[in-house]
N, C-alpha and C positions, 0 to 999 in steps of 0.2 A: 365386473359386469352381471347385472340382474336378468335384463331381458333386451334383446334387439330384434326388432320386427321390420322386417323389410317387405314391402307389398308392391307389386307393380299389375298393370292389366291395360287392355284395350278396352275403350268405350264405343258405342254406336247409338246415335239418336235417330230414331225414324223421323221422316219429314212432317212437319207440322204436328208434333206429339211433345206433351211435357215429359214423358218418359225417357229415362237415360238407362241403356243397358251397359253393363261391364262384365267381361270375362278376365279373371286374373290369377296370380299366383303369388302365395306369400310364403317367406322363410321365415321362422322364429326359433332363436337361439336362447335358452334360458340357462342361466348360472344359479349356484345356492348362495345364499348369503353367507357371510363370513369368511375364514382363511381358504376354503375350497375352491379349486380352479375347475371342477368337474362342470360340464355342461350337458343340455339335452336340446337336441337339434330335432325341430319339426317343419314338415311340408306341408301346404296346403293348396287346393286350387279351390276357387269361389266363383259364384255367379252373383250379381247384385243387381237391382234396379232401384233408381231413385226418381221419385214422381214428385214434381213441383206443384206447389197449391197455392193460389191467391186468396187470402181471406179479408174481406172488407176493403179492397183497394189498396191497404197499406202494410198488411202482414203477409209475410211469405213463408210457408212451411215447405220443408222437404223430407218426405218420408223415404226411410232407406230399408230394403229388404235384402239380407244378405243370406246365403246357403253356401255353407263351407263344407267340403271333403277333406277330412283329416287323415293323416298316415304317418 
């Protein structure tokens, strides 16, 4: 296994708003390539904002801003 990333969170969308807010937790386990079985475990909490935008009635864009705290 080289990397396993598990991410979960709760979302909130204000009424009549194109913005979606998320608060979550991630656990990342990273292994080393080759025969070694050693791994490094990392935990993070994060905040995210997703902003939907419509351009020219046909193109939909999503802007994602994520702020992570790593330890």
